[in-house]
C-alpha positions in Angstrom: 103.0 111.2 100.4 99.5 111.2 99.1 97.3 108.3 98.6 94.2 107.6 96.5 90.9 106.9 98.2 90.6 103.7 96.2 93.3 102.0 98.5 92.2 102.3 102.1 92.5 98.8 103.4 95.4 96.3 103.8 96.1 92.8 104.8 99.4 92.1 106.5 100.8 88.6 106.5 102.1 87.5 109.9 101.3 84.0 110.3 104.6 82.0 109.6 106.7 80.3 112.1 110.0 81.9 110.8 112.0 78.7 111.1 114.9 80.1 109.0 115.3 82.9 111.5 115.8 80.7 114.6 116.9 81.1 117.4 115.3 84.5 117.2 111.9 83.2 116.5 111.8 80.6 119.2 110.1 83.1 121.5 109.1 85.9 119.1 107.2 85.7 115.8 109.3 86.9 112.9 107.4 90.2 112.3 107.9 91.1 115.9 111.7 90.6 115.8 113.6 93.9 116.4 115.9 95.5 113.9 117.9 98.3 115.5 115.4 98.4 118.3 112.3 98.6 116.1 109.9 95.6 115.7 109.7 95.0 111.9 105.9 95.0 111.9 105.9 98.5 113.4 107.7 99.8 110.4 105.2 98.0 108.1 102.3 99.6 109.9 104.0 103.0 109.9 104.4 102.8 106.1 100.9 101.8 105.6 99.6 104.6 107.7 102.0 107.1 106.0 100.3 106.1 102.7 96.8 106.7 104.0 95.9 103.1 104.9 94.6 102.8 108.4 92.1 99.9 108.0 94.4 96.9 108.6 93.8 93.3 109.0 96.7 91.1 110.3 96.7 87.5 109.3 98.3 85.8 112.4 98.9 82.3 113.6 102.1 81.6 115.3 102.2 83.1 118.8 99.1 85.1 117.7 98.6 86.6 121.2 101.8 88.5 120.9 100.4 90.6 118.0 97.1 91.3 119.7 98.9 92.3 122.9 101.4 94.5 121.0 98.8 96.3 118.8 95.5 96.0 120.6 93.0 97.8 118.3 95.7 99.7 116.6 94.6 103.1 117.8 97.9 104.0 119.4 99.6 103.2 116.0 97.3 105.6 114.2 95.3 102.8 112.7 92.3 100.4 113.2 93.7 96.8 113.4 91.6 93.6 113.1 92.8 90.1 113.2 92.4 87.0 111.1 93.7 84.0 113.2 94.9 80.8 111.6 94.4 77.7 113.6 96.6 75.9 111.1 98.8 76.9 108.3 96.8 78.0 105.3 99.6 78.9 102.9 100.0 82.4 101.6 96.9 82.2 99.5 94.7 80.7 102.1 95.6 83.2 104.7 94.8 86.1 102.4 91.5 84.6 101.4 90.5 84.0 105.0 91.6 87.5 106.0 89.6 89.1 103.2 86.5 87.0 103.7 86.3 87.7 107.4 87.3 91.4 107.6 87.4 93.2 104.3 84.6 94.2 101.9 85.7 96.0 98.8 83.5 98.7 97.1 83.3 98.9 93.4 86.6 100.0 91.9 88.4 99.6 95.3 91.6 97.6 95.6 93.2 96.2 98.8 97.0 96.1 99.5 98.6 93.0 100.7 102.0 93.1 102.3 104.3 90.6 104.1 104.8 91.6 107.8 108.4 90.4 107.9 109.9 92.9 105.4 111.3 96.4 106.0 110.1 98.6 103.1 109.1 102.0 101.8 106.5 102.0 98.9 105.2 104.8 96.7 101.6 103.6 96.8 100.2 106.6 94.8 102.5 105.6 91.8 101.8 101.9 92.2 98.1 102.5 92.2 98.4 104.7 89.2 100.1 102.0 87.2 97.5 99.4 88.5 94.8 101.7 87.1 96.4 102.7 83.9 96.9 99.0 83.0 93.5 97.8 84.1 95.2 95.2 86.2 93.5 92.6 88.3 96.6 92.6 90.4 99.9 94.6 90.7 102.9 93.3 92.3 105.8 95.4 93.6 109.1 94.0 92.2 112.8 94.9 92.5 115.9 93.9 90.6 118.3 91.7 92.7 121.6 90.2 91.9 120.7 87.1 93.8 117.3 85.7 93.3 117.7 82.6 95.5 114.5 81.9 97.5 112.3 84.6 95.7 109.5 84.6 93.1 110.9 85.7 89.9 108.9 87.6 87.2 109.5 88.3 83.5 108.0 91.7 82.5 107.0 93.3 79.2 105.5 96.7 79.0 104.6 96.7 82.7 102.9 93.4 82.5 104.1 90.2 84.1 104.3 87.5 81.4 105.7 84.8 83.6 105.8 84.2 87.3 108.0 81.4 88.7 108.1 80.8 92.5 111.7 80.1 93.8 113.2 78.9 90.6 116.7 77.6 90.4 118.8 80.9 90.2 120.7 79.4 87.2 117.5 79.0 85.4 115.7 82.3 86.4 114.4 84.3 83.5 115.2 87.7 85.0 116.5 89.5 88.1 113.1 91.0 89.0 111.7 89.4 92.2 108.4 89.6 94.0 108.6 91.8 97.1 105.6 90.5 98.8 103.6 93.7 98.3 100.6 93.8 95.9 97.3 95.3 95.1 94.3 93.2 94.4 91.2 94.6 92.7 87.8 93.2 93.7 87.5 90.9 90.7 91.0 89.4 91.6 89.6 88.6 95.1 86.6 86.9 93.6 89.0 84.9 91.4 91.0 83.4 94.2 90.9 79.6 94.4 87.9 78.4 96.4 90.0 76.2 98.6 91.1 76.5 102.2 94.9 76.0 101.7 96.8 77.2 98.7 99.8 79.2 97.6 99.2 82.7 96.4 102.3 82.6 94.2 102.1 79.2 92.7 98.2 78.8 92.3 97.1 82.3 91.7 99.9 84.7 90.4 101.6 82.0 88.2 98.5 81.3 86.2 97.3 84.9 86.2 100.6 85.9 84.6 99.3 84.3 81.4 96.2 86.5 81.2 97.7 89.9 80.6 96.1 91.3 83.8 99.0 91.0 86.2 101.1 94.1 86.4 104.6 94.8 87.8 105.4 98.0 89.6 109.3 98.4 89.8 110.4 99.8 93.1 113.7 101.5 93.7 113.0 102.2 97.4 114.3 100.4 100.4 113.4 96.7 101.0 115.0 94.4 103.5 113.5 90.9 103.9 113.9 89.6 107.4 113.5 85.8 106.7 117.1 84.4 107.4 119.9 85.3 109.7 122.0 86.5 106.8 119.4 88.9 105.7 118.5 90.0 109.2 122.1 90.9 109.8 122.3 92.8 106.6 119.1 94.9 107.6 120.7 95.6 111.0 123.9 96.8 109.3 122.2 99.0 106.8 118.8 100.1 107.8 118.4 103.5 109.6 115.0 103.6 111.5 113.0 106.7 110.5 110.0 106.0 113.0 
C-alpha cells in the first residue's frame, strides 16, 4: 500500500483509563490489552508503518511506563516513537494539542494522522488523503456505517462533507448510521485552529463546530474496524479478528 509524502507523522491516543474494559484494565492500559495474543496497540503501529508513517507520537497517561517499556524508541517496530505524557486527563482535544505542540511540526501542505490506540483497524491512507486534498478539507474523519450507533460520534454527510457532527447522541435521535472511527487527518491550519485551552473535547468543541464550515470531510471506510472499549466489543474482536502481524 502506497502513501503520500504529505502524511508522514501520527499521534496515537493512548491516555484513557479504560474503565469500561475492567477488569482487564486494572493492571494493563487498554491499548496494551491483547486480542488473540496481540496487543491492540501493536496492530495500530503496524498499520501506520504499512502506510508509510514511521514518525509516531503516543499520547499516554494511565500506566504510561508500560508503553515506554513496551515500545522504547520504536526502532524494533520499524518506527520512531516519542511520547506526550499527560499528568492529568486533558480530554481528547487537549491530549492531541499537547502531543502536537510538544513533538510535531508540520511543513506547508503537510497533514498529520491522529488515531485512537484502542481500535483494531485497517485504513487506505492513500485514498483517504486523496479525498482530503480533493475537497480542500481542514480535517478528514474516517467513518463507517454501523447498525448500532450507541456510544459513538455520529455524522451527517453530503457530497463527502460532514454537515453535522453529534457526539454520542441518543441512538433513537441519530441523524445517520455513519460513525466516527477515531481516525482523522488534520491539516496545519486545522492544528492552528484548535481551541487554545488545556482541556477540551476534540469531538464536541472542534469537530462539531467545524462541521458547519464546509471544511470537514468524511472518508467512508469499508475495511476492518474493531473498537476495544467494552467487554462486549472486546469479545467480538476476539471472536472475529484474525491477526495478520
